[in-house]
C-alpha positions in Angstrom: 8.1 -40.4 19.9 10.9 -41.2 17.5 12.2 -39.0 14.8 14.9 -36.6 13.9 14.9 -32.9 12.9 17.6 -31.6 10.6 18.2 -28.9 8.1 18.0 -29.7 4.4 16.5 -28.9 1.0 13.4 -30.0 -0.8 12.3 -30.3 -4.4 11.2 -26.9 -5.6 7.8 -26.6 -7.3 6.7 -23.3 -8.8 7.2 -20.7 -6.2 4.4 -18.3 -5.0 5.1 -14.7 -5.9 7.6 -13.2 -3.5 8.7 -16.5 -2.1 12.3 -16.7 -1.0 14.3 -19.9 -0.9 15.2 -20.9 2.7 16.5 -23.9 4.4 14.0 -26.6 5.4 13.7 -28.3 8.8 13.4 -32.0 8.2 11.9 -34.8 10.3 12.0 -38.5 9.6 9.4 -40.4 11.6 8.5 -44.1 11.7 4.9 -44.4 12.6 4.3 -47.5 14.7 1.2 -48.3 12.6 0.0 -48.4 9.0 -0.9 -44.9 7.9 -1.9 -43.5 4.5 -0.5 -39.9 4.6 -2.6 -38.5 1.8 -5.9 -40.0 3.0 -5.3 -39.2 6.7 -4.3 -35.6 6.1 -7.0 -35.0 3.4 -9.5 -34.1 6.2 -7.7 -30.8 6.5 -8.4 -29.9 2.8 -11.4 -27.9 1.6 -11.8 -28.9 -2.0 -9.3 -29.3 -4.8 -8.1 -25.7 -4.7 -7.9 -25.1 -1.0 -5.2 -22.4 -0.5 -3.9 -24.2 2.6 -3.7 -27.7 1.3 -2.3 -29.2 -1.9 -1.1 -32.6 -3.2 1.7 -32.3 -5.7 2.5 -34.4 -8.8 4.8 -36.6 -6.7 1.9 -37.4 -4.3 3.4 -35.3 -1.4 1.0 -33.4 0.9 1.6 -29.6 1.3 -0.1 -27.7 4.2 0.2 -24.2 5.6 -0.7 -23.2 9.1 -0.6 -20.3 11.5 1.1 -22.0 14.5 1.7 -20.4 17.9 5.2 -19.7 16.7 4.2 -18.1 13.5 3.3 -19.2 9.9 4.7 -22.4 8.5 4.6 -24.6 5.5 5.0 -28.4 5.6 5.5 -31.1 2.9 4.8 -34.7 4.0 5.5 -37.8 2.0 4.8 -41.5 2.8 4.2 -44.8 1.0 1.9 -44.8 -2.0 -1.7 -46.0 -1.7 -0.6 -49.2 -3.6 2.2 -49.8 -1.1 -0.3 -49.3 1.8 -2.8 -51.7 0.3 0.0 -54.3 -0.3 1.2 -54.0 3.3 -2.3 -54.4 4.6 -2.9 -57.5 2.5 0.4 -59.0 3.5 -0.4 -58.5 7.2 -3.9 -60.0 6.9 -7.2 -58.4 7.8 -6.9 -59.0 11.5 -3.4 -57.7 11.8 -4.2 -54.7 9.5 -7.1 -53.7 11.8 -4.8 -53.7 14.8 -2.2 -51.7 12.9 1.0 -53.6 13.6 2.9 -52.4 10.5 5.2 -49.4 10.7 5.2 -46.5 8.1 8.2 -44.4 7.2 7.2 -40.7 6.9 9.4 -37.8 5.7 8.4 -34.2 6.4 10.1 -30.9 5.5 8.9 -27.6 7.0 9.7 -23.9 6.5 9.0 -20.7 8.4 8.9 -19.6 12.1 6.5 -22.3 12.9 8.4 -25.1 11.2 9.5 -26.9 14.4 6.0 -26.6 15.8 4.5 -28.3 12.8 7.1 -31.1 12.8 6.5 -31.7 16.4 2.8 -31.9 15.7 3.3 -34.4 12.8 2.7 -37.6 14.8 -0.6 -36.4 16.1 -1.6 -35.2 12.6 -1.0 -38.7 11.3 -3.1 -40.4 14.0 -0.7 -41.2 16.8 -3.5 -40.6 19.3 -6.3 -42.3 17.3 -7.1 -45.2 19.7 -9.1 -47.7 17.7 -9.2 -50.3 20.6 -12.5 -52.2 20.4 -13.3 -51.0 16.9 -14.8 -54.0 15.1 -16.6 -53.1 11.9 -17.4 -56.7 11.0 -21.0 -56.4 12.1 -21.7 -53.5 9.8 -21.3 -54.2 6.0 -20.7 -50.6 5.0 -18.2 -49.9 7.8 -16.5 -53.2 7.0 -16.1 -52.4 3.3 -14.8 -48.9 4.2 -12.2 -50.2 6.6 -11.0 -52.7 4.0 -10.7 -50.0 1.3 -8.8 -47.6 3.6 -6.5 -49.7 5.8 -4.2 -46.7 6.4 -6.8 -44.2 7.5 -6.2 -42.6 10.9 -8.0 -39.8 12.7 -5.9 -36.7 12.4 -5.3 -34.0 15.1 -4.0 -30.6 13.8 -3.8 -28.9 17.2 -5.2 -25.6 15.6 -8.8 -25.2 16.6 -9.6 -22.0 14.7 -8.2 -23.4 11.5 -10.9 -26.1 11.7 -13.7 -23.9 13.2 -13.8 -21.2 10.6 -14.2 -23.4 7.5 -16.7 -25.5 9.4 -18.8 -22.4 10.0 -18.6 -21.5 6.3 -19.9 -25.0 5.5 -23.1 -24.5 7.4 -26.5 -24.2 5.5 -24.9 -24.0 2.1 -23.7 -26.4 -0.6 -20.2 -27.7 -0.1 -19.0 -26.1 -3.4 -20.3 -22.7 -2.2 -18.5 -23.1 1.1 -15.2 -24.0 -0.7 -15.6 -21.1 -3.0 -16.0 -18.7 -0.1 -12.9 -20.2 1.6 -10.8 -19.7 -1.5 -11.9 -16.1 -2.0 -11.3 -15.1 1.6 -7.9 -16.8 1.9 -6.8 -15.4 -1.4 -7.4 -11.8 -0.2 -6.7 -12.0 3.5 -4.4 -15.0 3.9 -0.7 -14.6 4.6 2.2 -15.4 2.3 3.4 -19.0 3.0 7.1 -19.5 4.0 9.3 -21.7 1.8 8.7 -23.1 -1.6 5.0 -23.5 -1.3 3.1 -24.3 -4.5 1.7 -21.3 -6.3 -1.5 -20.0 -4.9 -1.1 -21.3 -1.3 -1.9 -19.0 1.6 -1.6 -19.1 5.4 -4.7 -18.9 7.6 -5.3 -15.3 8.8 -4.9 -14.4 12.4 -8.1 -13.6 14.5 -7.6 -9.8 14.2 -7.7 -10.1 10.4 -10.9 -12.1 10.4 -12.6 -9.6 12.7 -11.6 -6.7 10.4 -12.9 -8.2 7.2 -15.4 -5.6 5.8 -19.0 -6.7 5.3 -18.8 -6.2 1.5 -15.9 -8.7 1.3 -18.0 -11.3 3.1 -20.8 -10.5 0.7 -18.5 -11.0 -2.4 -17.5 -14.4 -1.0 -21.1 -15.4 -0.7 -21.2 -15.4 3.1 -24.3 -13.9 4.7 -24.4 -12.1 8.0 -25.2 -15.1 10.2 -22.1 -17.1 9.2 -19.8 -14.0 9.1 -20.9 -12.8 12.5 -20.5 -16.3 14.0 -16.9 -16.3 12.7 -16.2 -12.8 14.0 -17.6 -13.6 17.4 -15.5 -16.8 17.6 -12.4 -14.8 16.7 -13.0 -12.5 19.6 -12.4 -15.4 22.0 -9.9 -17.3 19.8 -7.2 -17.5 22.5 -9.7 -19.1 24.9 -10.8 -21.5 22.3 -7.2 -22.6 21.5 -6.6 -23.1 25.2 -9.4 -25.7 25.3 -7.1 -28.0 23.4 -5.0 -28.3 26.5 -7.9 -29.4 28.6 -9.6 -32.8 29.0 -13.2 -33.2 27.9 -14.4 -33.1 31.5 -12.5 -29.9 32.2 -13.9 -28.2 29.0 -17.5 -29.4 30.0 -17.1 -27.9 33.5 -15.9 -24.6 32.0 -18.9 -24.5 29.7 -21.3 -25.3 32.6 -19.9 -22.5 34.7 -20.2 -20.0 31.9 -23.8 -21.1 31.2 -24.7 -20.4 34.8 -23.6 -16.8 34.6 -26.4 -14.2 34.2 -26.5 -12.6 30.8 -26.5 -8.9 30.8 -28.5 -7.3 28.0 -27.9 -3.9 26.5 -29.9 -1.0 27.8 -33.2 -0.2 26.0 -33.3 3.1 24.1 -33.4 6.0 26.6 -32.2 3.9 29.5 -29.0 4.5 31.4 -26.3 1.9 31.3 -27.3 -1.0 33.5 -31.0 -0.2 33.5 -31.6 -3.2 31.3 -31.2 -5.4 34.4 -33.8 -3.6 36.5 -37.2 -5.3 37.1 -39.7 -4.2 34.6 -37.2 -3.1 32.0 -36.8 -4.9 28.7 -33.5 -4.9 27.0 -33.3 -4.1 23.3 -32.3 -7.2 21.3 -28.7 -7.4 20.1 -28.3 -7.0 16.3 -27.0 -10.6 16.0 -29.9 -12.0 18.1 -31.4 -13.6 15.0 -28.2 -15.7 14.4 -27.1 -18.8 16.3 -25.6 -18.3 19.7 -22.1 -19.6 20.4 -22.0 -22.5 22.9 -21.4 -21.1 26.5 -17.8 -22.3 26.5 -17.1 -19.9 23.6 -18.5 -16.8 25.4 -16.2 -14.9 27.6 
């Protein structure tokens, strides 16, 4: 991968309360394909007021993340949508689909995880999105969508829990309700973003913080017990989940199959000694969360 990382400064929007100016880490990357930065990264945003995702007046994308090295803020800029459309038109439909054009991208990051986010930038902008064999010409809807968004790439954040938690919040409710819950929880439990992040931005909480959120705060955010317990249970195995990103699909499937084959030990029934629940003729008392959805076997450790 090409690109350079240097120190520098960035345009300063309104600072979050308590933010301190600090030097930015800078990376210039020339993507070997046509990519619309805003459209590609927008998959990580949850609504217009997502505390972890913003697009400023200049069209730059701001994101916060809790990386393995610590919290970080990143600001990414690229060609405008009009420039992307013009480049695609100049290249022609066939060439645009193959992505021969290059895109100059500039990113600035702050915080302990700045270098990690800059290293992850190519993947976030679709470097590993292999569209070989993708031919939408036989489907009118896909064909129109591909022509309208020639710079769309499939993004990879590298942070599984930051995708899983909001996905759980979005189950069984209206999208607006899920986005409202996300904003409320991040506003109260999210961390302060490094650098000159736009006002109101927050960093994704660590798993321990998610596990310790009181039931009344889930209730105030409009999150019922099934979704909150699913998030809490996922956060108890967060490290195992994040490690799955280092495995191939086959390796992850084998891990899930092995865990599914393990016997499940139920809690002892009232009055039984520990372990009696596994004896013949004994019935274990149901777990409190039994009415909720089970995590896939690969999530249970």
